[in-house]
C-alpha positions, 0 to 999 in steps of 0.5 A: 660937623657931624651933620655932613653925613646927614646931608641931601647934598653929599651925593652931589657933585660940589660944582653944581653948588658953587655956582655964580650968581643966579644960578644959586637960587635953582642950587639951593633947591637942593637943599629944600627938604633937608634935615641938616639945612639949618646946621649946614646954613649956621655952620657957614654963618659962623665960619662967614663961608663966602662962596657957594650954597649953604643951608639953601642960603645963597652967597648973597642971602648970608652976606646980607644977614651978617651985614644985617646982624654984624654982632652975632656971636652964635647963629644957633642962638640966633635962629632959635631966638626967632624960632621961639619968637614966632611961636610965640605970637 
C-alpha cells in the first residue's frame, strides 16, 4: 500500500477518522483534496473494511456500495468503468 505515504490523513490522529455515526461526514472532509483518495477507497472496499472513514467514504456509504454491487471483483476496475462511462456521455 504505497499510497498510504501520500495520504493527507497520515498526519491526523487516527481517532479522528474512526468516529461514530454522523461525525463520520465531518471526518470525511479530511479526504476532500487527498491525492490518493480513490486508492484509499478501493483498498477499503476490496478488503471490506468495516470501520472508519476511508477514501472520503463513511462506513454506511461503503456498506451500501458493497450491497449494491456484490459481484465486484476489483473496485479499481469498477471505478475506472464508471469514469469511462461519464467521459463517454
